[in-house]
N, C-alpha and C positions, 0 to 999 in steps of 0.2 A: 348520520352516525355520531359526528361529533358533539353534536346537540345532545343525543342520549346518552353519549358517555358521561359529558358533565354534569347532567342530570342526574344519574346514576350518581358518581362519586359526590356528588353534593350532600344528596340523600344519606349516604355511607357513613359521609366524615361524621355527621351527627351522633353515630352509635358511639364515638370514643369517648364520651360523657358517663357510659357504662361502668367503664374503669372504677376498682377500689382498690384499698389495701392490699389485696389476698390475689387478684384477679385482674387482667388487661383485656383489652380489645384489640384485634390485630386486623388492619385492613388489607384485602389482599387485590390489588388491581392488576389485572393482566391484560393491557391495551391492546395486545398484538391478536388475542384469541377472544379478546371482547367478554372476559369472565372477572367476574367481582364478588368478593365474598368478606364478610364481618364474621372474624371468630370472637368466640369468648374464651379466653383460657386461664387455668390458675387455679387457686385451690380453694375449697368451701369446707373448712374444717380440714377433716382427712381425707377427704374426697377429691380427686380429681377432677377437673373442668376442663373439655375441651369440646366446644360446641358452636356449632354452624349456627348463627344468628340469622344471616340472611346472605342466599346466594342467589347472584342474578347474572343471565348473560344477555348477552345483544348478538341477535342474528337479523342478518339483513337489515330489513326495516321494522324489525320486532323487540322490543324488551322481554323476555322471558324469566319470571320469577320462579325460579327452581326451588325455592326455601324461604321464609318468612318465618322466624321464631319468635318474633316480638310482636307487641302489642300496636304496632304502629302499622296505619295502614299505606305501604307503599304506593300502590295505586293512586289513591286518592293524592298523593304528593306529585305524581308524577303527574295526574293531569291538571293540578294545580299549575305545571312548571310550563303548560302546553303541549303534552304528549298526549296523542288520539287515546282513548280506553281500547279501542278499535285495537290497537297496535301492541297492547299489553296482555301477555299471558301468565295466566296463574297454572305453571305446571305440578305444582303441589296437589292439587286436586286434581281427582282422575276425571280423564276425559267425559266420561259418562255422564258425572256431576256439574260439570262446569256451565252447560244448560240453564240449571236452575239458579247460577249467579247471574247470568244474564237477564231474567225475569225478575229477578229481585232489586236487580239496579234501575 
């Protein structure tokens, strides 16, 4: 679990570079419950920004990606860090369609 936690935190810390003068990135790490998020907050002109960029949970021996609203392939990065693709779930994709991903990869 510590290895998974370290990998997830390392990847999410890379998102801090997305901040600009009107918005910022908030990293939310809950090690007790193993929940990790990146939030984008601030303003774009007169519109309020409060958006989840990435949300990841670690449950037992699995990394569960609840949300990935970025252009980055988190799965690819996790696999490069040594985590088996079989231990990563994309929960933002409906269960009926997850099989198509396995065929494509």
